C-alpha positions as CSV (number, residue, x, y, z in Angstrom):
1,M,-42.2,-10.8,28.5
2,S,-42.2,-8.2,25.7
3,E,-40.5,-4.8,26.2
4,P,-40.0,-1.8,23.9
5,R,-36.9,-1.9,21.8
6,D,-35.8,1.6,22.8
7,W,-34.2,0.5,26.1
8,L,-30.5,1.0,26.2
9,E,-28.5,-1.8,27.8
10,W,-26.3,-0.2,30.4
11,D,-22.9,-1.9,30.7
12,E,-19.4,-1.3,32.0
13,R,-18.6,0.8,29.0
14,H,-21.3,3.3,29.9
15,A,-21.0,3.1,33.7
16,R,-17.3,3.8,34.2
17,A,-17.7,7.4,33.3
18,W,-20.1,7.8,36.2
19,I,-17.7,6.7,38.9
20,D,-16.1,9.6,40.7
21,V,-12.4,9.2,41.3
22,P,-10.9,11.4,44.0
23,Q,-8.0,13.7,43.1
24,P,-5.0,14.7,45.3
25,V,-6.7,18.0,46.2
26,D,-9.9,16.4,47.5
27,D,-11.0,16.1,51.1
28,K,-13.8,14.3,52.8
29,Y,-16.2,17.2,52.1
30,S,-15.3,17.7,48.4
31,R,-15.8,14.0,47.9
32,G,-19.4,14.2,49.0
33,V,-21.4,13.7,52.2
34,L,-24.3,11.4,52.1
35,G,-27.1,11.9,54.7
36,V,-28.9,8.6,55.7
37,R,-32.2,8.2,57.4
38,T,-32.9,4.5,57.2
39,G,-33.6,1.5,59.5
40,S,-36.1,1.2,62.4
41,R,-36.6,-0.7,65.6
42,Q,-38.0,-3.6,63.6
43,Y,-35.4,-3.6,60.9
44,P,-32.1,-2.0,62.2
45,G,-30.0,-4.1,59.9
46,A,-31.1,-2.2,56.8
47,A,-29.2,0.8,58.1
48,V,-26.0,-1.2,58.5
49,L,-26.3,-2.6,55.0
50,G,-27.0,0.7,53.3
51,V,-24.2,2.6,55.2
52,E,-21.8,-0.3,54.5
53,A,-22.5,-0.2,50.8
54,A,-22.3,3.6,50.6
55,A,-19.0,3.7,52.4
56,R,-17.5,1.1,50.1
57,T,-18.7,2.8,47.0
58,G,-16.5,5.8,47.6
59,V,-17.9,8.8,49.5
60,G,-16.2,11.3,51.7
61,M,-18.5,10.9,54.7
62,V,-21.7,9.1,55.7
63,R,-23.9,11.0,58.1
64,Y,-26.3,8.5,59.7
65,L,-29.4,9.9,61.5
66,G,-31.7,7.2,62.7
67,P,-33.0,5.2,65.7
68,R,-30.6,4.6,68.6
69,R,-30.3,0.8,68.1
70,A,-29.7,1.1,64.4
71,S,-27.2,3.9,65.1
72,N,-25.3,1.8,67.6
73,L,-25.2,-1.1,65.1
74,V,-23.9,1.2,62.4
75,L,-21.2,2.6,64.6
76,Q,-20.1,-0.9,65.6
77,R,-19.7,-1.9,62.0
78,R,-18.4,1.5,60.7
79,P,-17.0,3.7,63.5
80,E,-16.1,6.4,61.0
81,V,-19.7,7.2,60.4
82,V,-20.9,10.6,61.8
83,T,-24.2,10.5,63.7
84,V,-25.0,14.2,64.3
85,P,-26.8,16.5,61.9
86,G,-24.9,18.7,59.5
87,R,-24.0,19.3,55.9
88,V,-25.0,16.7,53.3
89,E,-25.0,16.7,49.5
90,A,-27.6,14.0,49.0
91,W,-30.0,11.9,51.0
92,L,-30.8,8.1,51.3
93,L,-34.2,7.6,52.9
94,G,-36.6,4.9,53.8
95,S,-34.7,1.5,53.7
96,G,-35.8,-0.8,56.5
97,M,-38.8,1.4,57.4
98,D,-42.5,0.5,57.4
99,A,-44.8,3.4,56.6
100,A,-47.6,1.9,58.6
101,A,-45.4,1.8,61.8
102,R,-43.7,5.2,61.3
103,D,-44.0,7.6,64.2
104,D,-44.6,11.3,63.8
105,G,-41.1,12.3,64.6
106,T,-39.7,10.0,61.9
107,A,-42.2,11.2,59.4
108,T,-41.3,14.9,60.1
109,A,-37.6,14.2,59.7
110,L,-38.2,12.4,56.4
111,V,-40.4,15.2,55.0
112,E,-37.8,17.8,56.0
113,A,-35.1,15.8,54.1
114,L,-37.3,15.4,51.1
115,A,-38.0,19.2,51.1
116,A,-34.3,20.1,51.2
117,G,-34.1,20.1,47.4
118,L,-31.1,17.7,47.3
119,P,-30.6,14.6,45.2
120,T,-32.5,11.9,47.0
121,V,-32.9,8.1,47.0
122,C,-36.4,7.1,48.2
123,D,-36.6,3.5,49.2
124,A,-39.2,1.3,50.9
125,G,-40.8,3.1,53.9
126,V,-40.6,6.6,52.4
127,L,-42.2,5.9,49.0
128,D,-45.6,7.2,50.2
129,L,-44.0,10.6,50.9
130,I,-42.4,11.3,47.5
131,A,-45.0,14.1,46.9
132,H,-42.9,16.2,49.4
133,A,-39.7,15.8,47.3
134,T,-38.4,19.0,45.8
135,G,-35.0,17.9,44.5
136,P,-33.9,15.3,41.9
137,T,-35.4,12.1,43.1
138,V,-34.9,8.4,42.4
139,V,-37.4,5.9,43.8
140,T,-36.3,2.2,44.1
141,P,-39.4,0.0,44.3
142,H,-39.9,-3.7,43.6
143,F,-43.1,-4.8,41.8
144,R,-45.4,-4.7,44.8
145,E,-44.2,-1.3,45.9
146,L,-44.6,0.2,42.4
147,A,-48.1,-1.2,42.3
148,G,-48.9,0.6,45.5
149,L,-47.5,3.8,44.1
150,L,-49.6,3.7,40.9
151,S,-52.9,2.4,42.3
152,R,-55.7,4.8,42.6
153,P,-59.2,4.5,44.1
154,G,-61.2,2.3,41.7
155,K,-58.1,1.8,39.5
156,P,-55.9,-0.8,41.3
157,V,-52.5,-1.9,39.8
158,T,-51.2,-5.3,40.8
159,A,-47.7,-6.7,41.0
160,A,-48.8,-9.4,38.6
161,Q,-49.6,-6.7,36.0
162,I,-46.3,-5.1,36.4
163,A,-44.5,-8.4,36.1
164,V,-45.9,-8.9,32.6
165,S,-44.2,-5.8,31.3
166,P,-42.0,-4.2,34.0
167,G,-40.2,-1.8,31.6
168,E,-43.4,-0.3,30.3
169,W,-44.7,0.2,33.9
170,A,-41.4,1.8,35.0
171,G,-41.6,4.3,32.2
172,R,-45.2,5.0,32.9
173,A,-44.4,5.6,36.6
174,A,-41.6,8.0,35.8
175,T,-43.9,10.1,33.7
176,E,-46.8,10.0,36.1
177,L,-44.8,10.5,39.3
178,G,-42.3,13.0,37.9
179,V,-39.3,11.1,39.4
180,T,-36.6,8.7,38.1
181,V,-37.8,5.1,38.7
182,L,-35.4,2.2,39.3
183,L,-37.6,-0.8,39.2
184,K,-35.9,-3.8,40.8
185,G,-36.1,-7.3,39.4
186,A,-34.2,-9.9,37.5
187,T,-33.7,-7.2,34.9
188,T,-33.5,-3.7,36.4
189,F,-35.3,-1.0,34.5
190,V,-34.4,2.7,35.0
191,A,-36.7,5.4,33.5
192,S,-36.6,9.2,33.8
193,P,-39.5,11.6,33.4
194,G,-37.7,13.0,30.4
195,G,-37.9,9.7,28.5
196,V,-34.5,8.1,29.0
197,R,-34.9,4.4,29.3
198,L,-32.0,2.2,30.6
199,R,-31.8,-1.4,31.7
200,V,-29.3,-3.6,33.5
201,T,-29.1,-7.4,33.2
202,G,-26.8,-10.1,34.3
203,A,-27.3,-10.1,38.1
204,P,-27.0,-13.7,39.5
205,A,-30.2,-15.2,40.8
206,W,-28.4,-15.6,44.1
207,L,-28.9,-11.9,44.5
208,A,-32.6,-12.5,45.5
209,T,-31.8,-12.4,49.2
210,A,-32.8,-10.3,52.2
211,G,-31.1,-7.0,52.4
212,S,-29.8,-6.8,48.8
213,G,-32.1,-3.8,48.1
214,D,-30.6,-2.0,51.0
215,V,-27.2,-2.5,49.5
216,L,-28.3,-1.2,46.2
217,A,-29.8,1.9,47.8
218,G,-26.5,2.6,49.6
219,I,-24.5,2.3,46.4
220,L,-26.9,4.7,44.7
221,G,-26.9,7.2,47.6
222,A,-23.1,7.4,47.4
223,L,-23.1,8.0,43.7
224,L,-25.6,10.8,44.1
225,A,-23.5,12.4,46.9
226,T,-20.3,12.3,44.8
227,H,-22.1,13.7,41.7
228,S,-24.4,16.3,43.3
229,A,-22.9,19.2,41.3
230,T,-23.3,17.3,38.0
231,I,-26.9,16.4,38.8
232,D,-27.6,20.2,39.2
233,T,-26.5,20.9,35.6
234,D,-27.2,17.6,33.7
235,A,-30.8,16.5,33.4
236,D,-29.8,13.0,32.5
237,A,-27.2,12.5,35.2
238,L,-29.7,11.0,37.7
239,V,-30.9,8.2,35.4
240,A,-27.3,7.4,34.4
241,L,-26.2,7.2,38.0
242,A,-29.2,5.0,38.9
243,A,-28.3,2.6,36.2
244,T,-24.7,2.6,37.2
245,A,-25.6,1.8,40.8
246,A,-27.7,-1.2,39.5
247,L,-24.8,-2.4,37.4
248,V,-22.2,-2.1,40.2
249,H,-24.7,-4.0,42.4
250,A,-25.1,-6.8,39.9
251,L,-21.3,-7.0,39.2
252,A,-20.5,-7.1,42.9
253,A,-23.0,-9.8,43.4
254,G,-21.5,-11.9,40.7
255,R,-18.0,-11.3,42.1
256,A,-19.1,-12.3,45.6
257,S,-21.1,-15.3,44.5
258,N,-18.7,-16.9,42.1
259,G,-21.5,-19.3,41.3
260,G,-22.6,-19.9,44.9
261,P,-24.9,-18.4,47.6
262,I,-24.3,-14.9,48.9
263,T,-25.6,-12.6,51.6
264,A,-26.3,-8.9,51.2
265,L,-23.2,-8.0,53.3
266,D,-21.1,-10.2,50.9
267,V,-22.3,-8.0,48.0
268,A,-21.4,-4.8,49.8
269,G,-18.0,-6.2,50.6
270,A,-17.3,-6.9,46.9
271,V,-18.1,-3.3,45.8
272,P,-14.5,-1.8,46.1
273,A,-13.0,-4.5,43.9
274,T,-15.9,-4.3,41.5
275,I,-15.3,-0.5,41.1
276,A,-11.6,-1.0,40.7
277,A,-12.2,-3.5,37.9
278,L,-14.7,-1.1,36.3
279,L,-12.1,1.7,36.3
280,A,-9.3,-0.4,34.9
281,P,-8.0,0.8,31.6
282,A,-9.5,-0.9,28.5
283,P,-7.2,-2.8,26.2
284,G,-4.8,-0.3,24.6
285,G,-4.5,1.7,27.8
286,R,-7.6,3.9,27.2
287,R,-10.8,4.4,29.2
288,A,-13.9,5.0,27.2
289,A,-16.1,7.9,28.5
290,T,-19.7,7.7,27.4
291,T,-22.9,9.6,28.2
292,V,-26.6,8.7,28.1
């Protein structure tokens, strides 16, 4: 696989500046509220995994709005989650949804969230609706999903084509779709419409397991909610936060695995310790702060 040389390797040194640390004056609202519309009757577990990951990444409140069964499972796992509409700073949409099986009520709710102008993570079952997005948007496809997004009548794109040069395709998609693209894979490529190109490596192969993408989406949603004000003023914040989410995801997987098999919930459970290690002072007692 050959990729352009202008991809910046995103590592702990870069990512630690993009973790929001609460101050004594903060409350649950100032720390950010993440709105979540994920899960379905077919895949209710995706809602649990995304909410679990978001809560463990560090957000003031998660507001889950989804199917009854998924909502019940979320509350059983995380009773602090709020399940009524209200204020949010960012949205996480689409994990565990199948666009082909989506009912009209769900589609309307997703379009309303996309049109709210807020920072938004678009995953899985909402990718076909990204034309309705009016705020800063990150899409999180795997190769097959990206192929579907880029295919046009008479001009199909295949997952096999993308696998040959995923970074090139991620950059092309960001430019064509006008959104930040986080292309999942053994190496994660993150590209912005403005031309920023970041990549994250080092995730253990054990991370290729059901639900791991839902955990990644939850981590990213929390980071967008805690940095919503920064995203409004910094054009490059979105791509940096997406790469940071991918790095936290990879590091948490390595911590949970320790060389052995893991489940998606194991990865979510390792996020707090991973973030604590990321924020620990560097040798000499200083923390480096870097930008894109």
